[in-house]
C-alpha positions as CSV (number, residue, x, y, z in Angstrom):
1,M,3.0,147.1,16.6
2,A,-0.1,146.6,15.3
3,Q,-1.0,142.8,14.6
4,Y,-2.5,141.6,11.4
5,E,-3.7,138.6,9.6
6,L,-3.1,137.2,6.1
7,M,-5.2,134.7,4.5
8,Y,-4.1,133.4,0.5
9,I,-5.4,130.7,-1.3
10,L,-2.9,128.6,-3.6
11,K,-3.6,126.9,-6.5
12,P,-4.7,123.3,-5.8
13,D,-2.3,121.5,-8.7
14,L,0.9,122.8,-7.3
15,G,3.5,120.1,-6.2
16,E,4.9,119.9,-2.9
17,E,8.6,121.4,-3.5
18,Q,6.4,124.5,-5.5
19,L,4.4,124.8,-1.9
20,T,7.3,125.1,0.2
21,E,8.9,127.4,-2.0
22,D,5.4,129.7,-1.8
23,F,5.1,129.4,1.3
24,E,8.5,130.5,2.2
25,R,8.4,133.6,-0.8
26,V,5.0,134.8,1.2
27,A,7.1,134.8,4.7
28,Q,9.9,136.3,2.7
29,I,7.0,139.1,1.5
30,V,6.0,139.4,4.7
31,A,9.6,140.1,6.4
32,Q,10.0,142.5,3.4
33,S,7.2,144.8,4.4
34,G,8.4,145.3,8.1
35,G,6.8,142.5,9.7
36,T,7.6,139.7,12.0
37,I,5.4,136.1,11.6
38,E,4.1,134.8,15.1
39,K,2.2,132.1,13.9
40,S,1.7,130.3,10.2
41,D,-0.9,127.9,10.0
42,K,-1.9,125.8,7.0
43,W,-5.8,124.9,6.4
44,G,-4.6,122.8,3.1
45,R,-7.0,121.7,0.2
46,R,-10.5,123.5,0.6
47,K,-13.6,124.1,-2.0
48,L,-13.8,127.9,-3.6
49,A,-17.5,129.4,-2.9
50,Y,-17.2,130.6,-6.4
51,E,-14.8,129.6,-9.4
52,V,-11.6,131.8,-9.8
53,D,-9.4,131.6,-12.8
54,G,-10.7,127.7,-13.8
55,Y,-10.4,126.5,-10.2
56,T,-13.0,125.1,-7.6
57,E,-10.4,124.5,-5.2
58,G,-7.2,125.7,-3.4
59,L,-4.8,125.4,-0.5
60,Y,-5.6,128.1,2.4
61,S,-3.0,129.3,4.4
62,V,-3.4,131.8,7.6
63,V,-0.4,133.6,8.7
64,T,-0.3,136.1,12.0
65,F,2.3,138.5,12.0
66,Q,3.4,142.2,13.8
67,G,3.8,145.2,11.4
68,T,4.4,149.0,12.2
69,G,2.8,151.2,9.8
70,D,0.4,149.6,6.9
71,P,2.2,146.4,5.5
72,G,-1.1,145.3,3.9
73,N,-0.5,147.3,0.7
74,E,2.9,146.1,0.0
75,I,1.7,142.5,1.1
76,T,-1.1,143.0,-1.4
77,R,0.7,144.4,-4.1
78,L,3.1,141.7,-4.2
79,L,0.9,138.8,-3.8
80,R,-1.1,140.0,-6.7
81,I,2.1,139.8,-9.1
82,H,2.7,136.0,-7.5
83,E,1.3,133.9,-10.0
84,D,0.4,130.6,-8.0
85,V,-1.8,133.1,-5.7
86,L,-5.4,132.7,-6.5
87,R,-6.7,135.1,-3.8
88,S,-5.6,136.9,-0.9
89,I,-6.6,139.4,2.3
90,V,-5.0,141.1,5.1
91,V,-7.0,142.7,7.6
92,R,-5.3,144.4,11.4
93,V,-6.6,142.4,14.4
94,D,-8.0,144.7,16.8
């Protein structure tokens, strides 16, 4: 199994309930793609390097997980569809 790291940025104007639902949804997406989450860090509100969809800040989160094959493509595809996610990236950790 390879180790991966997923970083995603959520919209900053979400309520606590919606944030909790979004964090759970991302965990479900990783699990559906065949990954097992090792660690999940919520970095909180940070300034974006450039404006994205009218937002200058975002809520950052990093998830470290293990998976087989190439789960990054499916996770990226599903997070692009999710309306609360501004940006996301999946990288393989060596």
